N, C-alpha and C positions, 0 to 999 in steps of 0.2 A: 306269725311274726312279721312277715313282709307286708301283710295287709294292715297290721297295726301301724307300722312305720309310714306307710303311704297315707293313712288317715291323719297322722300327726303332721306330716309334711303339708298336706292340703290345708290343714287348720292354721298353720303359722304363715303360709305364703301371703295372705292378704295383709298381715301386719307388716311384712317386709316390704311389700309394694307400697303401702301407705307411707312408711318411713322414707323410702326413696323418693316418693312424690313430694313429701314435705321438704326434703333436702333440695330437690330441684326447684321448688317454689322459693325457698330461702335464697338459693344462688341467683335466681332470676331477679329477686327483689334487690339483692346486694349489687348486682351489675347495673340495675336500673338507677339505684341511688348514686353509684359512682359516676355513671354517665351524666346524671343531673348535676352533680357537684362539679364535674369537669366543664359542663356547659355553663354553669353559673360563674365559675372562675374565668372562663373564656370571655363571657359577657362583661364581667367586671373589668378585665384587662382591656377589652375593646372600648369600654366606656371611658376608662382613664386615658387611653390613647386618643380617643375622640376629643376629650376635654383638653388634652395637651395641644392637639392640632387646632383647636378652636381658639387658643390664646392668640390674640392679635397683637402685633407689635404696635407700639405707640406711634401715632401719626398726628402731626400738627394740623392736618386737614380736618380732624374731628374736634378741634378746639375752636369755640366761637370767638370771633374777632371783637376785641373791646374798642369802644370809641371814647372811653373816658380819658380825661387828662391825667396821665400817669406821672407827670413831672420829669425831672432829670435823674440820670443814673446816680445812686443805686436804687432809686424808685421807692425807697422806704426809709424811715428814720425811727429811732427808738421812741417809744411812747413818752408822753410828758412825765417828768420825774425820773426818767431813766436816761442813760447816756452810753456811748460806746466806750469800751475799755481799750484805749489806744495801744496798750502793751500787747494785747492778745488778738486784736483785729488786724486782718491782713487784706491787701489789695493786690490783684494780679492783672496785668494787661491782657494776658492770654493764659487761661488755665481751663479746668474742667470740673464739673460737678455731676454726680450720678443721680438719676431720678428713678422712681419706682411707682408704677400706676396700679399696683395690685396684681398684675399679671407678669409684666416684664420689666427689666431694668434697661435704661437707656441713658446715654451720656450727652450732655450739652457742653459744647466748647465755646469759649469766648472770654469776655471780660468778667472777672470774678471778684466779688467782695465777700469776705467772711467776717461778719459782725459778732463781736462778743459784747453782750449787753449787761450793764450793772446799774444799780440804783445810784442816783445822785446823792452825794453826802454819805452819811452812815446809816441811811434808812434800811429797814428790813425789806428783803425782796418781796415784791408783790406779784405772785404767780398768776392769779386770775386777771389782774390788770394787764399783764403782758400778753397772756393768751387771747383775751377778748379784743384788746386793742389791735393786735397784729391780724387776727383772723378777720375781724370786721373791716379793717382797712383794705386788706387784699381783696376781699369780696367786693368792696365798693369801687375798686378800679377795674373790676372785671376778671380778676384772676380765678382760675378754676381749680378747685381742690381735687387732686387725682388720687391722693392716698392720705389716710389719717389713722395712725395706730403704730404698732410695733411690727417691723418687718419680721416675718417668721424666721425662727432660728435655723430651720432646715435650709433656708435660702442664704442667710448671712454666713452660715457654716460652710457654704460652697466657695466663699471668697478665699479660702486657704486651707492648708492641711493641718495647721496648728493655730492657737489663739493669736500668736504674734503676727502671723501672716494675715489673719482676718482683720486685726486692728490696724495693720498697715494699710490695707485696702480702705478701711473706713476713714482713716485720717487723710488719705489721699483724695477721696471722692466726696466726703461729707463734712459739713461745718460742725456737727455735733455728734454725740454718742448715740448712734442709731442701732447699735447692737444690744444695748441694755435698756434703752428707753424708746418711747414712741416718737414719731416724727410726723409733721404735717408737710406735705409736698404739694406745691401749686405750680401751675404754668399760666403764663399770660401772653396772649398774642394780640398785637395791634397791626395796623396796616403795614408797618415796616420793622417791627421788632418781635422777637421771640425770647421770652424771659422765663427762667425757672427760679423758684424760691424754696429753700429748705428751712423749716422752722422747727428747731429742737427746743421745746419748752424746758425740759429738765436740764439741758445743757446751757440754756440761756443764750442761744446763738441763732443767727439768721444768715443763711447762705444765699447769695444772689448771683446768678450767671446770666449774662446777656449774650445770646447766640451770635457768634461772628465766624466768618470763614477765616481759616488760617492763611496768613500771608508769609511766605518765606522771605526773610530779610538777610539771610547769610549770602554773601557774595564771595567768589573766589578772589583771593589776593594774588595779584600778578606782579611780575618783576617791573613792568612799566608803572603800575600804580605806586609801588614802593619808591621807585626812582623819582617819579613826579612829586611825591610828598616830600622827599628829601630835598629836592631842588627848590621847592616852593617854601618850605618851612625850615629847612636845615636839618630836619630829623623826620623819621617816620615812626608811627606808633603801631605796634603789632601786639596781638593777643595770642601768645603761644601757650598751649596747654602743657602743664607739667603734672606729674603725680603729686597728690596732696601732700604738702609739707616737705617735698623733695625737689631735686633738681633734674630728675630724669624727664626728658621730653616725651610726651605721649605720641603714640603712632599717628594719631590724626593730625598732628601739627607738622609732620615732615614734609607735607606739600608746601607749607610756608617756607621751610628751610630751603627746599628746592628752588623756590622763586627768588629768594635772597641770593642764592648761589648763581642763579641765572643772571640776575642783575649785575653781580660783581664780575662775572665773566664777560659780560657785554660792555662793561665800563672799567677797563683795566687800570685806569688812574684813580679810581675811587677808593678811598680808605674810610672805614667806619669804626665808630666806637659803639659797642653793644652794651646797653645799659639796662640793668634789671631793677624793677620796682615791685613792691608788695603793698597789700592793704595793712591795716593796723591790728589785725587779729594776731595774737601772740605777743611776745615781748620784743622790744626794739632791737636788742642784740641779735636774737635769733633771726629776725626778719632781715637784718643787714647781711648776715652770713648767707641766708637763703637767696637773697637777690644777687649777690656776687656769684654764688655757685650756679645759679640759673643762667646768668649772662655768660659765664664760662662754658656752660654746656652748649649754648648756641654757637659760641666761637669754635669749639671743638667739632661740632657737627658741620660747620662750614669748611673747616680744614679737611674733614673727611670727604667733602665735595670738591677737593682740589683747589681751594682758595688759599693763597699764600698767607701764612700767619702774620707776615710783616704788614699786611694791609688791614689787620684786625687788632682791636684791643677790647677788653671787657671791663666793666665796672658795675658795682651794685650800690643802690641808694636806699634800700630797705623801704621803710614807710615814710621817709622824710619829704618826698615830693608828690603828694597826692594831687590828682587832677579832678577828683570828684569827692563828694562828702562820704566819709566812711561809715556814716550812720545807717546807710541803706545797703542792701545786698547789691543793687544795681551799681551804686557808687563804688563799693569794694571791688566788684568785678572789673570795673574800668581801671581801677588803681593797680590791679595785678596785671602788669604789662611789661613788654620789652620795647625799648626805643633804640632805633638805629640812627646815630648822629654822625653827620659828615665831619671828617677831621682833615 
């Protein structure tokens, strides 16, 4: 009996050994496959990282200098048979446009023109005429095409967390719809100019920016400045910021209030009339009321600075005395003012 059991055991042992060997081979193959997959994944990640690191920022040094006669700003006009839509074209003394060279985004600051192009008369829009005319002309003056196509959605999607934020970015930095349509982006460098062009064929727009350094033009208003203007002209013009449509003085304008108070304390015989003025946005009755309330707010702020109320009076004139044309934003901004008149 024991001999029979031993024979059977010796008979089946090779099969058990083979099975274990196969299992070991299988495990070895699986581990090798996993190691290869990990290695492949690591290589891919390293490759992507290398690609990202190799993305070079835009440099004007890499743009050839044009010696062509590029004419005067904005350096391009609509093709023959087309014209600018004055209602939708905008000019800015200092603004910005964003450019894309296929790798990175970069901003050019300076003088900006956003052209909206339409056909003359009631003619049908000529797409190919627009595209070829603009591209051929820009190339003829030495502009370099740095991107042509639709900016990838995965990149424009990074402009915001929702569609509204994305479109806000687009409208701030681009002359046309570059989220849904292709755009052609050019740069032009001459001996003393650096210029960017955005050509949005489907949007029928051309954006032009001439690079300029920003120059700060805001100067601190001092008590002496205010007094000198009053003595020379009989009144001083100040631009005090209020909440939109309201009479509450914004925090950034209390420095001006401090300077007015300083002037009044240094000149104890001086009496002034505080006069409010508005632009023509809104109805005339509301603007009259708003100007009176704003002038009164300045008066009360000076009283809070220990200026005797007997030396002050306030009045509002609404939109009746503009000093600039209300048809432009610049003109309207100048019309929204407070005048201190000597009495």
